[in-house]
DOPAFI-113661 format. One record per residue (C-alpha): x, y, z; residue in three letters. Coordinates in pm, 1 decimal, padded with zeros to 6 digits. Last residue first. Layout:
// residues N
+----------+----------+----------+-----+
!        u !        v !        w ! res !
+----------+----------+----------+-----+
!        X !        Y !        Z ! ala !
...
+----------+----------+----------+-----+
// end
This chain:
// residues 130
+----------+----------+----------+-----+
!        u !        v !        w ! res !
+----------+----------+----------+-----+
! -03506.6 ! -05076.2 !  18632.6 ! unk !
! -03461.5 ! -05017.8 !  18247.0 ! unk !
! -03625.0 ! -05197.8 !  17968.2 ! unk !
! -03412.7 ! -05417.9 !  17765.5 ! unk !
! -03452.3 ! -05336.2 !  17382.9 ! unk !
! -03071.1 ! -05271.9 !  17321.2 ! unk !
! -02988.7 ! -05546.3 !  17552.1 ! unk !
! -03181.9 ! -05771.8 !  17325.6 ! unk !
! -03096.5 ! -05678.1 !  17008.7 ! unk !
! -02715.6 ! -05686.7 !  17115.6 ! unk !
! -02802.2 ! -06053.4 !  17229.8 ! unk !
! -02991.7 ! -06121.2 !  16889.3 ! unk !
! -02695.1 ! -06001.2 !  16696.5 ! unk !
! -02453.9 ! -06176.8 !  16899.2 ! unk !
! -02646.4 ! -06500.4 !  16851.2 ! unk !
! -02649.5 ! -06433.1 !  16420.7 ! unk !
! -02298.5 ! -06328.2 !  16422.3 ! unk !
! -02175.7 ! -06624.2 !  16621.2 ! unk !
! -02364.2 ! -06881.4 !  16397.7 ! unk !
! -02278.5 ! -06689.1 !  16111.1 ! unk !
! -01878.8 ! -06666.8 !  16183.1 ! unk !
! -01904.8 ! -07066.0 !  16274.3 ! unk !
! -02026.7 ! -07110.8 !  15959.3 ! unk !
! -01771.9 ! -06865.1 !  15773.5 ! unk !
! -01505.4 ! -07098.6 !  15940.0 ! unk !
! -01650.9 ! -07401.3 !  15797.3 ! unk !
! -01826.7 ! -07701.0 !  15963.2 ! unk !
! -02057.6 ! -07936.6 !  15714.5 ! unk !
! -01906.5 ! -08245.7 !  15848.4 ! unk !
! -02239.3 ! -08336.0 !  16018.2 ! unk !
! -02030.8 ! -08396.3 !  16304.1 ! unk !
! -01824.7 ! -08071.4 !  16267.0 ! unk !
! -02200.3 ! -07863.0 !  16247.0 ! unk !
! -02311.6 ! -08029.4 !  16584.0 ! unk !
! -01976.2 ! -07933.9 !  16760.5 ! unk !
! -02037.5 ! -07598.4 !  16624.4 ! unk !
! -02408.0 ! -07574.7 !  16701.7 ! unk !
! -02352.0 ! -07708.5 !  17008.3 ! unk !
! -02084.3 ! -07426.6 !  17116.1 ! unk !
! -02285.4 ! -07133.3 !  16968.2 ! unk !
! -02561.4 ! -07291.7 !  17182.7 ! unk !
! -02373.7 ! -07332.9 !  17498.4 ! unk !
! -02263.0 ! -06926.1 !  17449.1 ! unk !
! -02619.3 ! -06845.8 !  17437.0 ! unk !
! -02750.4 ! -06990.9 !  17665.9 ! unk !
! -02522.6 ! -06901.6 !  17922.5 ! unk !
! -02560.0 ! -06528.7 !  17782.4 ! unk !
! -02978.2 ! -06601.4 !  17862.9 ! unk !
! -02883.8 ! -06712.4 !  18212.8 ! unk !
! -02648.8 ! -06395.1 !  18290.1 ! unk !
! -02906.4 ! -06141.4 !  18157.2 ! unk !
! -03212.9 ! -06324.4 !  18365.6 ! unk !
! -02945.5 ! -06301.7 !  18671.2 ! unk !
! -02914.2 ! -05925.2 !  18654.1 ! unk !
! -02650.2 ! -05895.4 !  18920.6 ! unk !
! -02689.9 ! -05591.6 !  19149.9 ! unk !
! -02863.1 ! -05739.6 !  19440.0 ! unk !
! -02571.2 ! -06021.3 !  19413.8 ! unk !
! -02322.4 ! -05737.7 !  19487.4 ! unk !
! -02492.5 ! -05556.8 !  19800.3 ! unk !
! -02268.0 ! -05306.8 !  19941.3 ! unk !
! -02095.6 ! -05236.0 !  19649.5 ! unk !
! -01702.7 ! -05220.0 !  19671.1 ! unk !
! -01569.5 ! -05186.6 !  19326.3 ! unk !
! -01411.1 ! -05526.7 !  19406.0 ! unk !
! -01773.0 ! -05663.2 !  19481.4 ! unk !
! -01918.4 ! -05556.4 !  19174.2 ! unk !
! -01608.5 ! -05739.4 !  18974.8 ! unk !
! -01673.8 ! -06080.9 !  19218.5 ! unk !
! -02034.8 ! -06092.2 !  19166.9 ! unk !
! -01980.4 ! -06028.8 !  18789.5 ! unk !
! -01761.6 ! -06310.1 !  18747.2 ! unk !
! -01967.5 ! -06515.9 !  18998.8 ! unk !
! -02289.2 ! -06452.1 !  18781.7 ! unk !
! -02097.4 ! -06529.6 !  18438.6 ! unk !
! -01904.9 ! -06846.5 !  18568.8 ! unk !
! -02275.0 ! -07000.6 !  18724.4 ! unk !
! -02431.1 ! -06901.9 !  18374.0 ! unk !
! -02139.0 ! -07075.7 !  18162.3 ! unk !
! -02134.2 ! -07371.4 !  18387.8 ! unk !
! -02510.3 ! -07422.8 !  18375.4 ! unk !
! -02523.7 ! -07365.4 !  17987.5 ! unk !
! -02223.6 ! -07623.4 !  17952.0 ! unk !
! -02397.1 ! -07887.6 !  18171.0 ! unk !
! -02760.4 ! -07849.4 !  18012.7 ! unk !
! -02606.9 ! -07849.2 !  17635.5 ! unk !
! -02394.1 ! -08123.9 !  17691.6 ! unk !
! -02667.6 ! -08311.0 !  17858.1 ! unk !
! -02875.9 ! -08247.2 !  17473.4 ! unk !
! -02597.8 ! -08305.7 !  17290.2 ! unk !
! -02533.8 ! -08658.6 !  17426.7 ! unk !
! -02938.7 ! -08707.6 !  17462.4 ! unk !
! -02941.0 ! -08673.7 !  17073.5 ! unk !
! -02639.4 ! -08864.1 !  17007.6 ! unk !
! -02805.4 ! -09179.2 !  17250.9 ! unk !
! -03115.8 ! -09115.8 !  17045.7 ! unk !
! -02961.9 ! -09100.8 !  16698.2 ! unk !
! -02793.5 ! -09450.9 !  16753.2 ! unk !
! -02492.3 ! -09603.4 !  16814.5 ! unk !
! -02232.1 ! -09328.5 !  16718.7 ! unk !
! -02202.4 ! -09175.6 !  17094.3 ! unk !
! -02117.9 ! -09539.5 !  17210.1 ! unk !
! -02277.4 ! -09596.8 !  17565.5 ! unk !
! -02173.1 ! -09617.1 !  17909.0 ! unk !
! -01891.7 ! -09408.9 !  17942.0 ! unk !
! -02021.0 ! -09102.1 !  17761.3 ! unk !
! -02374.0 ! -09173.0 !  17834.9 ! unk !
! -02318.5 ! -09134.9 !  18231.5 ! unk !
! -02080.0 ! -08879.0 !  18216.0 ! unk !
! -02353.3 ! -08651.7 !  18042.8 ! unk !
! -02613.5 ! -08756.2 !  18291.1 ! unk !
! -02386.8 ! -08676.2 !  18573.1 ! unk !
! -02327.5 ! -08339.7 !  18423.9 ! unk !
! -02678.9 ! -08273.9 !  18361.0 ! unk !
! -02749.0 ! -08374.3 !  18748.2 ! unk !
! -02393.1 ! -08133.8 !  18853.7 ! unk !
! -02596.3 ! -07836.5 !  18631.4 ! unk !
! -02922.5 ! -07910.7 !  18798.4 ! unk !
! -02772.6 ! -07824.5 !  19104.6 ! unk !
! -02567.2 ! -07553.8 !  19069.3 ! unk !
! -02905.3 ! -07394.8 !  18857.7 ! unk !
! -03150.2 ! -07477.4 !  19115.6 ! unk !
! -02842.2 ! -07357.3 !  19421.0 ! unk !
! -02804.4 ! -07038.7 !  19238.0 ! unk !
! -03158.8 ! -06969.6 !  19206.3 ! unk !
! -03240.0 ! -07031.7 !  19540.6 ! unk !
! -02994.3 ! -06790.7 !  19648.9 ! unk !
! -03144.0 ! -06536.7 !  19431.3 ! unk !
! -03496.2 ! -06571.1 !  19552.4 ! unk !
! -03341.1 ! -06577.5 !  19925.3 ! unk !
+----------+----------+----------+-----+
// end
């Protein structure tokens, strides 16, 4: 029940963030004030994070279902899916922010990806076994 509740909350919060993003996009100019720009990036982050996390969870579910595991949802590490969704959306938001500030170069993007990839590898290596 806890996993279904997590999926429901994640789906619901992603839908709310997508609605808020749509309201910001259609009602405000992103270049009007810094507050609107901040809210735009925040709602974009929350929407993309939710989508990446949901795609990660369901892709793992279908791959485990293919292997004929009896309870595929019990085998999925939801914390890892959520964390990877946060990291992927953080990469996207930082690259978009660098582009908006006109400081994006290919090596900046590689540095952002490398740092977040290093953090993820560190967290996976130091994860306690079940």
